C-alpha positions, 0 to 999 in steps of 0.5 A: 571700510572707508575705501568701501564707502568711497567706492560706493560713493563713486558708483552712485556718482557715476550712475547719477551722471550717466542718467543725466547724460542719457536724458540730456540733449533732447533739443539737439535730437529734435533739431537733428530729426527736424520735428518735435514729437508731441504726445497728445490726448487725441480724443478730447475736444478743445484740448487735443483732437483731430477734426473731420479733415484730420487737422489737429485742434486744441489748447494742448495741440497749440502748446505743442505748435508753440514749442515747434515754432520756438525751435524751428520757426515753423509751427508745422514741424511737429508730429502728434502722437495720441496716447491714452492716460495709461500710455502717456507717461511710459511713452515720455519715459521711453523717448517715444515722444519728446514732450507730453502736452496731454492734460497731465496734472502736475503732482509730487509723485509724478514729478519725482518717482516717475522721473518727470519735470513739468513746465509752466501750467497751460491750464488750471483745472479742477475735478468735477461731475457731469450728470444727466439733467433728468436725474434732478441732482443739484449737488455731488453730495447727492451721488451716494450709491452712484455708478461713476465712469472714470479713467484709470491711471489718472489723478481723477480715479484717486480723487473720486475715491477720496471724495466719496470716502470723505463724505461717507458715501458709496460708489461703484466705479466703471473703469474704461481706459479709452476716453472716447469709450468712457464717454460713450458708456456714460452717454449710453447710461451705463453709469450715473455720472462721469467724473474728470477735470471740469474742462474735460467734462465740458469737452465731453458734453460738447460732443454729446448727442444732446449737450443740453441734457447734461449739467456739470455739478457745482462742486470742484473736488481737486486742484488740477494744474495741467502742464506739459511734461518732459523727462527729468534731467535735461534742463535745457529742454525743460527751459525751451518747453517752459518758455514756449508756454510762458511766451504766450502768457507774456505776449498777452500781458504785453498786448502782443497778438498774432495780428499786431506782432509785426507792428510791435517790432517797431515798439520802443518799449524795452520789454517788447524789444527784448521779448520779440528779439529786437534786442538780443539775448533771450534766444541765445540763452535758450539755444534758440533763434532770437526771434523765437517768441515772435515766431510763437505769437505770429504762428500760434498766438498769445495765450488769450488767442489760444484759449479763446479759439479752443475752449473759450466762451464762443466755442462749444466748451464755452469756458470762461477764463477764471483761474486761467486769466492773467494775474492782473485780471484776478487769475493765475497766469503769470510770466517772469520777465523775459530778460 
């Protein structure tokens, strides 16, 4: 009996180790092929969408570029792969993409049963409701009996069902997998409201036929920490992705921007010296060049620059920093020391 238990233990151990080995080595694989494959939305203004010239734009897109800059010293060594909400996790699990930068909410079940690891949050969000002004609705509590446009395979789908149930209200979901088609259905009047993360609602409204005809209701019904995701079991790759995001946050806190980063190389501040690789150590620890953070800031920018040009107050999305402000300004963006 004891021998049988021993063999079972050996078998399980071999399986666990084999799984770890199979998932390890992403950084080496990425270096070998010469670019990083990043799964993105492809249809979400402000986060991941090609412009009229075919150039990819968005906060998630820039997160992917930061990863490429960290690894290669070149933010252009990247391939963007558009994925639907249903496709995204399968594409990551199968190895079709190296990292997912696609407005994915970090949850317990995704972190465990899906075999994923989430890196640093790059946008703190929450689910809301977009409705036409002509409905004269001021609160989500007035949506009893509404038809609701919602994406399948998302936390949004479960959250909205939970919300209506908790309020003893009824709803009729209109489920469409493609994000662009879902928005099109809403603006065509097929449903009374569109529900998604508030940032996505702002993005959808920004490309509406007449954005002023729509309002986002005040209720935020969930926590949606959006973060890049990688496959479970490859700690080095997770560290690289994690610290690529954190580098943009740390740069903002240190006052380093894409415009002054060259001058900051002369700084006598020990924290700045370590961060930019003037004092070595951080790069080697990650398996990267010592100036990986310099390359991120020089080519992509700090977090404030990325936020402002993609989703900030002067963009069509017109989003305020809110929870995405630095911790010193009352937000949740906080980086551990780079040392």
